[in-house]
N, C-alpha and C positions, 0 to 999 in steps of 0.2 A: 369743598374739598373734592367732591365727586367731579365737578367741572374741570378742576385743575388736573385730576388724574386722567380724564378723557383727553384733555388738551395735550398733556405730556405723552400719552400713548399715540395720539395722532401725529405729533411732532416726530417721535421716534420712528413711526412707520414710514413717514415721508422721507426721513434721512436714510433709513435702511430699506427703502422700497426696491422694487425690481430694477435691475440695471436698464439703462436706455438701450434700445436696439442700435446696432452700428449705423444704420442709415435710416433717416426719417424723412418722409415727404410731407409738405404742408402747402397750404394755399393752392391746391390743385384746381385748375380751370381747364376744361376741354370745350372747344367751340364746336358747334354743329356745322356740318358742311353747308355751304351756301347752295341754294336751289340749282340743280344741274351740275353740281361739283361733287367730287368724290374725295375731297381732302378736308381734314380738320387740323386744328393746331392745339397743342397742349402747353400749358404754362404752369410752373410749380417751383417750389424751393426744395432742394435736397440738402439735408444737413448730415454731416459725417460726425457721429458721436464717438468714433473709435480713436485709437492711438495710431492708426495706420492709414495710408492713402487708400481710398476705395476707387476701383476702376470699373467703369461701365463701358462694355464693348458694344452693346446693342440693347434695344428695347423691343419686346414682342407684345402682341395683343391677340386674343382669340376673336376680337371684334373687327380687326383690320388686317388686310393682307400684309401691310408693311408699316412699320413705325421707324422713323429716322430721327436721329439727333441732328439738329441743324443749328447754324449760327448766322445771323445777319450782320454783315460788316459794311461800313461805308468808307469808300476810298475815292478821293477826287470828286466828291459829291454824288457818287454812284453807289447805290446799295446793291449788295450781292449776297446771295444765300449759298452757304456751302455745308456739306455734310461734315459732322464731327466724327472721325473714325474711332476715337477713344476719349472718353471723358474721365478725367482724374479729379477726385475731390479730396484735397489734403485733409489730414486729421484735424478735427475741430473746426472745419470750415463749412460754409454754406454756399452752394452754387444756385443761382436764381435763373430760371427760364422765364423770359418775359418778352413782350412784343418789342421788336427791334433789336433783339439780342439772341441769346440761346433760346431754343424752343423745340418742341417735338412736332414733327409732321406725321399725321396719321392718314394713311392713304388706302383707298379702296375698301370701304366697309364690306364685311362678309355677309351682311343681312341687316335687318332692322336693328338699330342700336338705341338702347335707353340708358345703359351704363357702359362704362369702358373699363376693362381690366388691363392693366399694364404690368409687364414683368421686366424689371431692370436686371440685365444679365452681365456677367463677366465670363465670357466664353460660354461654357455649359452650366455655369453656376448661377443660380438665382440669388440676387443680392437683395431685391425688394419687390414685393407685389403690392400694387395700388389699385383700388377700385374707385372710380370717379363717376360723377354724373355730369351732364352737360351744363355749361354756363347758362343760367336762366335768361341772360340778355340775348342769347342767340337762338332761343326757342321761337 
């Protein structure tokens, strides 16, 4: 009976747990700059748990002078990279940043970097803060 009571309590706690934050980052990967280069790339998934569209106008980092939202597209067999001026994530949707698609360009590190802090912004409003380590395959 004691086990059943514990199980019921755990189940109720899970059902009544804290609400999900509006925006969640997962599978975050930041590459180290190649020798002699000052750019890194960032890949991740952003999931909108809210009932409204979430807008990201820009990303900042204390560890890089500039972070840009980018997308690689291929037209007529030619790949082109372009900046994304505004990223919209519809309610209940996930946007994936991956090689050959949407990605972050992290440019000009401000000093030695072991971890990377990213702030996803809508204008002056912080939407999400993420701390990430470098991809172990790029060490």
